[in-house]
Structure formats: C-alpha cells, structure tokens
C-alpha positions in Angstrom: 39.3 -39.1 -8.3 36.5 -36.5 -8.6 33.8 -36.6 -6.2 30.3 -34.7 -6.9 29.0 -32.1 -4.6 28.3 -33.5 -1.1 24.9 -33.8 0.6 24.1 -31.6 3.4 22.0 -34.2 5.0 18.8 -32.1 4.7 17.7 -33.2 1.3 17.6 -29.9 0.1 20.1 -28.4 -2.8 21.2 -24.8 -3.0 18.6 -24.2 -5.7 15.8 -25.3 -3.5 13.3 -22.5 -3.2 12.0 -23.8 0.0 15.1 -22.8 2.0 17.5 -24.9 4.2 14.5 -27.2 5.6 13.7 -30.4 4.1 10.5 -30.6 1.7 8.3 -32.0 4.4 9.1 -30.2 7.2 6.7 -27.8 9.1 9.1 -25.0 9.5 9.9 -24.5 6.0 9.7 -21.1 4.4 9.0 -20.4 0.8 11.0 -18.1 -1.1 9.9 -16.4 -4.3 12.8 -17.3 -6.8 12.2 -13.9 -8.9 12.6 -11.6 -6.0 13.9 -13.4 -3.0 11.3 -12.6 -0.8 9.3 -14.8 1.6 6.3 -16.3 0.3 3.2 -17.1 2.7 2.4 -20.4 3.2 -1.2 -21.9 2.5 -2.2 -21.5 6.2 -0.7 -17.8 6.4 -3.8 -16.3 4.5 -6.2 -17.6 6.9 -4.4 -17.2 10.1 -3.8 -13.5 9.3 -7.1 -12.5 9.2 -8.2 -14.2 12.3 -8.0 -11.8 15.2 -7.3 -8.7 13.2 -9.8 -5.8 13.6 -10.0 -2.6 11.5 -8.5 0.2 13.2 -10.3 3.6 12.8 -8.7 6.7 13.6 -9.6 8.7 16.6 -11.5 11.9 16.0 -8.9 14.2 17.8 -6.4 12.9 15.2 -8.3 13.7 12.3 -9.6 17.1 13.4 -6.6 19.1 12.3 -7.1 17.5 8.9 -10.8 18.2 8.5 -10.8 22.0 9.2 -13.3 23.6 6.8 -13.2 27.3 5.8 -16.4 29.4 6.4 -18.6 29.6 3.4 -18.6 33.2 1.5 -22.1 34.3 0.8 -21.1 36.9 -1.5 -21.0 35.0 -4.9 -18.9 37.7 -6.6 -16.1 37.6 -4.1 -16.5 33.9 -4.3 -16.0 33.9 -7.9 -13.4 36.3 -8.0 -11.4 34.7 -5.0 -11.4 31.3 -7.0 -10.1 32.8 -10.0 -6.2 31.6 -10.2 -5.4 33.2 -13.5 -6.5 35.8 -16.2 -8.2 33.4 -18.1 -10.2 32.5 -15.1 -11.3 36.1 -14.9 -12.1 36.3 -18.4 -14.3 33.2 -18.3 -16.2 34.7 -15.4 -16.6 38.0 -17.4 -17.9 36.2 -20.2 -20.5 34.3 -18.2 -21.5 37.4 -16.5 -21.6 40.1 -19.4 -24.8 40.0 -21.3 
C-alpha cells in the first residue's frame, strides 16, 4: 500500500511561500519565491515610518570633508594649474593668443 505525503498539521505545504505558519496566522512571514528574501507585510510599510526621524550628520563629522582650498586670484596661475595635459595648455594658448 502506498501513502501520500503526510500532513504536518499546520496546513502549509513545502511550496507555501508564507513559511511554516498557516495562511491565517498573524506571525506568518512572507517570502519572495524568486529570491527567498522576506517580504514586508501590509502593516510593515506604515509601521516603519512611525517614529523614524531623519538623521543629519554633525558638523564636526563633515568638517574634514568640506575643506576648501584658498582661491587663486592670479588668473594666469589658476589657468596653468588647472591644465592637466599639453592639449589643455594648447587650448589656453589658443584662447589667449590674438
């Protein structure tokens, strides 16, 4: 005599994307069948927004990242310092030469 697969008693099959809980249980976690990653429930989106405030970085943490160089007032030196290749120098010369 052959038997079919036995029931686990919870009503969920092995291919059930909701996990081991029954379809109506409150603690059932949804799983994306393509990736296997947990999917948020309908209340998770609204619960996540409640009580979450935007965090702004402290000035002391940003200060090293926002260091500015002193501006060069000499236009010729500024143009030559910004030239990276010989083609940049040629372009500067073409603009400056009458």
